[in-house]
C-alpha positions in Angstrom: -139.2 -105.0 -91.6 -136.2 -103.0 -92.8 -135.5 -99.6 -91.3 -133.1 -97.2 -93.0 -131.1 -94.9 -90.8 -128.2 -92.5 -91.5 -124.6 -93.6 -91.0 -124.2 -91.1 -88.2 -127.3 -92.4 -86.4 -125.9 -96.0 -86.8 -122.5 -94.9 -85.5 -123.9 -93.1 -82.5 -126.6 -95.7 -81.9 -124.0 -98.4 -81.7 -121.6 -96.6 -79.3 -124.1 -95.0 -76.9 -125.4 -98.2 -75.3 -121.8 -99.4 -74.6 -120.9 -99.3 -70.9 -117.3 -98.2 -71.7 -118.6 -95.1 -73.6 -119.1 -92.1 -71.3 -119.8 -89.6 -74.1 -119.9 -89.4 -77.9 -118.5 -86.5 -79.7 -120.6 -85.6 -82.7 -118.4 -82.9 -84.0 -120.5 -80.9 -86.4 -118.8 -78.0 -88.2 -122.0 -76.4 -89.5 -125.6 -76.0 -88.3 -126.9 -78.2 -91.1 -124.6 -81.1 -89.9 -125.8 -80.6 -86.3 -129.4 -80.8 -87.4 -128.7 -84.1 -89.2 -127.2 -85.5 -86.0 -130.0 -84.5 -83.7 -132.2 -87.5 -82.7 -129.3 -90.0 -82.8 -129.6 -90.3 -79.0 -133.1 -91.8 -79.5 -131.8 -94.6 -81.9 -132.2 -98.0 -80.2 -130.5 -100.8 -82.1 -131.5 -104.4 -81.5 -129.0 -106.7 -79.8 -128.5 -108.5 -83.1 -127.5 -105.3 -84.9 -125.2 -104.4 -82.0 -123.6 -107.8 -82.2 -123.1 -107.4 -86.0 -121.5 -104.0 -85.4 -119.2 -105.5 -82.7 -118.2 -108.3 -85.1 -117.3 -105.8 -87.9 -115.5 -103.4 -85.5 -114.6 -105.2 -82.3 -114.9 -103.1 -79.1 -111.5 -102.0 -77.8 -109.6 -102.4 -81.0 -107.2 -99.6 -81.5 -106.2 -98.5 -85.0 -103.1 -96.7 -83.8 -100.6 -98.5 -81.6 -100.1 -95.1 -79.9 -103.6 -95.4 -78.4 -102.9 -98.7 -76.6 -103.3 -98.4 -72.8 -105.8 -99.3 -70.1 -108.5 -101.8 -71.2 -111.7 -101.3 -69.3 -113.5 -104.5 -68.2 -116.5 -103.6 -70.3 -114.3 -104.1 -73.4 -113.2 -107.6 -72.4 -116.4 -109.0 -70.8 -119.4 -109.0 -73.2 -121.9 -109.1 -70.3 -120.7 -105.6 -69.2 -121.1 -104.0 -72.7 -124.7 -102.9 -72.6 -126.4 -100.6 -70.1 
């Protein structure tokens, strides 16, 4: 079965279960954008989907070298990644 979800729901659904993430900023600029983001906290992605997301965008990879700093254990040990 294929389930289609929005990009924002996929993005939030892939970061919220990560142990290193303490909060996710959704950043809407308008009420309409806020309403599209509501419900993303209820998205539960399968471990296979989360592994695919991690393969495409590895946890802990910084795009900007200015962001390099402390690396939490949950980013280096896959066993610690999910709640």
